Legacy VTK file of the C-alpha trace (Angstrom):
# vtk DataFile Version 3.0
C-alpha trace
ASCII
DATASET POLYDATA
POINTS 107 float
-79.259 51.642 -59.876
-80.734 48.178 -60.418
-82.675 47.705 -63.668
-84.508 44.682 -62.204
-85.918 45.559 -58.778
-87.950 42.335 -58.576
-84.822 40.225 -59.079
-82.950 42.264 -56.475
-85.811 41.845 -54.008
-85.916 38.089 -54.664
-82.149 37.822 -54.186
-82.360 39.751 -50.904
-85.193 37.490 -49.733
-83.050 34.450 -50.629
-80.094 35.860 -48.683
-82.256 36.494 -45.617
-83.826 33.054 -45.833
-80.462 31.285 -46.112
-78.791 33.362 -43.388
-81.536 32.507 -40.874
-80.293 28.917 -40.284
-76.673 30.118 -40.234
-75.485 29.684 -43.814
-72.495 31.994 -44.279
-72.442 34.733 -46.900
-69.876 33.076 -49.220
-72.096 29.972 -49.378
-75.197 32.127 -49.912
-73.435 33.813 -52.818
-72.522 30.448 -54.332
-76.125 29.291 -54.048
-77.456 32.531 -55.543
-74.893 32.316 -58.360
-75.805 28.637 -58.891
-72.251 27.470 -58.171
-73.628 25.207 -55.428
-77.059 23.809 -54.739
-78.984 24.384 -51.544
-78.973 20.623 -50.777
-75.153 20.548 -51.038
-74.750 23.474 -48.665
-77.472 22.250 -46.304
-75.839 18.804 -46.093
-72.442 20.351 -45.342
-73.952 22.590 -42.664
-75.802 19.678 -41.093
-72.554 17.667 -41.011
-70.712 20.578 -39.408
-73.474 20.935 -36.811
-73.234 17.216 -36.048
-69.499 17.663 -35.394
-70.147 20.679 -33.169
-72.840 18.796 -31.245
-70.472 15.858 -30.726
-67.762 18.215 -29.464
-70.244 19.893 -27.116
-71.319 16.493 -25.766
-67.688 15.661 -24.985
-67.170 19.036 -23.297
-70.368 18.552 -21.288
-69.279 15.078 -20.205
-65.896 16.413 -19.088
-67.503 19.214 -17.099
-70.162 16.934 -15.579
-67.457 14.465 -14.547
-65.395 17.235 -12.996
-68.474 18.520 -11.160
-69.153 15.068 -9.652
-65.584 14.393 -8.528
-64.989 15.240 -4.918
-65.937 18.210 -2.832
-62.492 19.238 -1.629
-60.344 21.959 -3.168
-57.787 19.383 -4.353
-60.214 17.273 -6.375
-60.327 19.526 -9.456
-56.544 19.826 -9.570
-56.143 16.061 -9.408
-58.989 14.952 -11.663
-59.898 17.658 -14.139
-56.610 17.933 -16.039
-56.734 14.202 -16.810
-60.266 14.340 -18.242
-59.870 17.759 -19.865
-57.327 16.370 -22.321
-59.980 14.525 -24.282
-59.470 15.075 -28.006
-61.280 18.086 -29.418
-63.384 17.731 -32.524
-61.625 18.948 -35.635
-63.193 22.202 -36.815
-64.985 21.738 -40.108
-66.082 24.352 -42.599
-69.838 24.618 -42.910
-70.077 25.122 -46.645
-68.802 22.982 -49.467
-66.018 24.893 -51.132
-65.213 26.871 -47.993
-61.588 27.251 -47.025
-60.226 23.854 -46.068
-63.262 21.930 -47.288
-62.580 18.723 -49.150
-66.101 18.259 -50.495
-65.933 20.804 -53.336
-62.615 21.782 -54.903
-61.652 25.457 -54.806
-61.690 27.209 -58.155
LINES 1 108
107 0 1 2 3 4 5 6 7 8 9 10 11 12 13 14 15 16 17 18 19 20 21 22 23 24 25 26 27 28 29 30 31 32 33 34 35 36 37 38 39 40 41 42 43 44 45 46 47 48 49 50 51 52 53 54 55 56 57 58 59 60 61 62 63 64 65 66 67 68 69 70 71 72 73 74 75 76 77 78 79 80 81 82 83 84 85 86 87 88 89 90 91 92 93 94 95 96 97 98 99 100 101 102 103 104 105 106
């Protein structure tokens, strides 16, 4: 049993608050344990979201282009494969120190 219920309640509130915008549990733990600061994690998450948004914009452009090209059954087979090969955004970890992240070295 926890000897400090107020601290446990505060930690739970912190976890809930940080999970709401999508911060993963390993990053939440590092923030709670003061291994990382909230600004470091927030910046990494914002950067990862920017990359995801850019990738979604490319995907949307490809799909919109395919939707505009021709009305016949052959149009997608001729046009879509050429535009669908646009480079995908490289997946990035959301938290500094996450697997594969270069921003904070692993311990």
